[in-house]
C-alpha positions in Angstrom: 19.7 32.7 -7.8 20.1 29.1 -8.9 17.3 29.3 -11.5 15.1 26.9 -9.6 11.6 27.5 -8.5 9.5 25.9 -5.7 6.5 23.9 -6.7 4.0 21.6 -5.0 4.7 18.0 -6.0 3.0 15.8 -3.4 -0.3 16.9 -2.1 -1.2 16.3 1.6 -3.4 13.2 1.0 -0.6 11.5 -0.9 1.9 12.3 1.9 -0.4 11.1 4.6 -1.1 7.9 2.7 2.7 7.3 2.2 3.7 7.7 5.9 0.7 5.8 7.3 1.6 2.9 5.0 5.2 3.0 6.2 4.1 2.8 9.8 1.5 0.1 9.0 4.1 -2.0 7.1 6.5 -1.9 10.1 3.6 -2.9 12.3 2.7 -5.8 10.0 6.3 -7.1 10.0 6.6 -6.9 13.8 3.2 -8.5 14.6 3.6 -11.1 11.9 7.1 -12.2 13.0 6.2 -12.3 16.7 2.8 -13.9 16.3 1.0 -15.2 19.3 -1.4 -12.7 20.8 -0.2 -10.0 18.4 -1.6 -11.9 15.4 -5.0 -10.3 16.0 -3.3 -6.9 15.6 -1.7 -8.2 12.5 -5.1 -8.7 11.0 -6.4 -5.3 12.1 -3.3 -3.5 10.6 -3.9 -5.6 7.4 -7.4 -4.1 7.1 -5.9 -0.6 7.6 -3.4 -1.3 4.8 -6.2 -2.5 2.5 -8.1 0.7 3.1 -5.0 2.7 2.4 -4.4 0.9 -0.8 -8.0 1.4 -2.0 -7.6 5.1 -1.2 -4.4 5.3 -3.2 -5.9 3.5 -6.2 -8.8 6.0 -6.2 -6.4 8.9 -5.6 -4.2 7.7 -8.4 -7.1 8.6 -10.7 -8.8 11.5 -9.0 -5.8 13.1 -7.1 -3.6 16.0 -8.0 -1.2 16.0 -10.9 1.8 14.0 -9.7 -0.3 11.6 -7.7 -2.1 10.3 -10.8 -0.9 7.0 -12.2 -1.3 8.3 -15.7 1.2 11.0 -15.1 4.0 8.8 -14.0 3.2 5.4 -15.6 6.5 4.0 -16.8 6.1 3.5 -20.5 9.0 2.1 -22.5 9.6 5.5 -24.1 9.8 7.2 -20.7 12.2 4.5 -19.4 14.4 4.8 -22.5 14.5 8.6 -22.2 15.4 8.4 -18.5 18.2 5.9 -19.1 19.6 8.3 -21.8 19.4 11.2 -19.4 16.8 13.0 -21.4 14.0 12.7 -18.8 13.3 15.7 -16.6 10.1 16.1 -14.7 8.8 16.5 -11.1 7.3 13.5 -9.4 8.4 9.9 -9.8 11.0 9.1 -12.4 10.2 6.1 -14.6 12.4 3.7 -12.6 10.9 5.0 -9.4 7.4 4.5 -10.9 8.2 0.8 -11.6 9.1 0.5 -7.9 5.9 2.2 -6.8 3.7 0.0 -8.9 5.5 -3.2 -7.8 5.2 -2.2 -4.2 1.5 -1.4 -4.5 0.8 -4.7 -6.3 2.8 -6.8 -3.8 1.2 -5.1 -0.8 -2.3 -5.5 -2.3 -1.6 -9.2 -2.9 -0.5 -9.6 0.8 -3.6 -7.8 2.0 -6.0 -9.9 -0.1 -4.5 -13.3 0.7 -4.4 -12.2 4.4 -8.2 -11.8 4.4 -8.6 -15.6 4.0 -5.5 -16.9 5.6 -5.1 -18.8 8.9 -2.4 -19.6 11.4 -3.3 -23.2 12.0 -4.0 -22.3 15.7 -6.7 -19.8 16.5 -6.6 -17.0 14.0 -8.5 -17.0 10.7 -8.8 -14.1 8.2 -12.1 -12.2 8.4 -13.3 -13.7 5.1 -12.2 -17.2 5.8 -15.7 -18.5 6.0 -16.3 -17.5 2.3 -13.6 -19.9 1.0 -13.1 -22.8 3.4 -10.1 -24.6 4.7 -8.4 -25.8 1.5 -8.3 -22.4 -0.3 -7.4 -20.7 3.0 -4.4 -23.0 3.4 -3.3 -22.2 -0.2 -3.6 -18.5 0.4 -1.7 -18.8 3.7 1.2 -20.4 1.9 1.2 -17.6 -0.7 0.9 -15.0 2.0 3.9 -16.4 3.9 6.0 -16.8 0.7 5.2 -13.5 -1.0 6.1 -11.4 2.1 9.8 -12.1 1.3 9.3 -10.5 -2.1 7.6 -7.5 -0.5 10.4 -7.1 2.0 12.9 -7.2 -0.8 11.0 -4.6 -2.8 11.0 -2.3 0.3 14.7 -2.7 0.8 15.4 -2.0 -2.8 13.1 1.1 -2.6 14.9 2.4 0.4 18.3 1.7 -1.1 17.3 3.7 -4.2 16.3 6.6 -2.1 19.6 6.6 -0.3 21.4 6.4 -3.6 19.6 9.4 -4.9 20.3 11.4 -1.8 23.9 10.5 -1.4 25.1 10.1 -5.1 22.7 12.2 -7.2 22.2 14.8 -4.5 18.4 14.6 -5.1 16.5 14.5 -1.8 13.4 12.4 -2.4 12.4 12.4 1.3 11.9 16.0 2.1 9.3 16.5 -0.7 7.3 13.6 0.7 7.3 15.4 4.1 6.8 19.0 3.0 5.1 18.6 -0.3 7.1 21.1 -2.3 10.4 20.7 -4.2 12.8 23.1 -6.0 13.0 22.2 -9.7 14.3 23.8 -12.8 11.2 23.2 -14.8 7.7 22.1 -13.9 4.3 23.3 -12.6 2.7 22.9 -9.2 0.3 20.0 -8.8 -3.3 20.8 -9.6 -6.6 18.9 -8.9 -7.4 16.5 -6.1 -10.0 18.7 -4.5 -12.3 18.1 -1.5 -14.9 16.1 -3.4 -12.3 13.7 -4.8 -10.8 13.3 -1.3 -14.3 12.5 0.2 -15.0 10.0 -2.5 -11.6 8.3 -2.0 -12.0 8.1 1.8 -15.6 6.8 1.5 -14.5 4.1 -0.9 -11.6 3.1 1.3 -13.9 2.9 4.3 -16.4 0.8 2.3 -13.5 -1.6 1.4 -12.5 -2.0 5.0 -16.1 -2.7 6.0 -16.5 -5.3 3.3 -13.1 -6.9 4.1 -13.7 -7.0 7.9 -16.4 -9.6 7.4 -18.7 -8.1 10.1 -21.6 -8.4 7.7 -21.2 -12.2 7.5 -23.8 -14.2 9.5 -22.7 -15.7 12.8 -21.6 -19.3 12.4 -24.1 -21.8 13.9 -23.3 -23.0 17.4 -21.8 -26.5 17.7 -24.3 -29.3 17.9 -25.2 -30.4 21.4 -23.7 -33.7 22.5 -26.3 -36.1 24.0 -25.1 -37.6 27.3 -26.3 -41.1 27.9 -28.8 -41.4 30.7 -27.0 -44.4 32.3 
């Protein structure tokens, strides 16, 4: 016996969110870089990502133990303890938590600016009509610039995972697939029941509906051009 016990760290909703976001992010990069006819799919995937983020924000409050933001929020005391080697707990470590919050913030920024962006050709975000051309152009510039920061954060996140697997011999991937992890100390995640899940999903769907712009009135048809009678 190695003195370790198996506990549930990541609940199923957290794991589903994580891997759906991974797939969606790959889809966004591919469709955004290729452009053309795929830009419509870029917008649709962006709505999916917004829904996922809203779900995660709600689940970060109402989910199970290690999914809650309050449990792994990286306070200065936690970061100092981790750097000294005195921090031992399941879930995100303080530096990993910094990465998670940075990724969530950067992804949310991309999703929100994408809602009012345009591609100067045929595509406009679903809420473009609410802001007009000038603000849309500004948001488009932010959207195109900030994607580089987001990609850098993703690369850093993946590099940190590889470092933990190869150097520290701490596999962070398997728990996000299976949910459980072998630890020396800690208790299985609690909370995040069916009611919390339903509320989180409903709020995510409501956010997607609001962001889709389907509730906006149809733009008026172009004015008819009078043809001279001569």
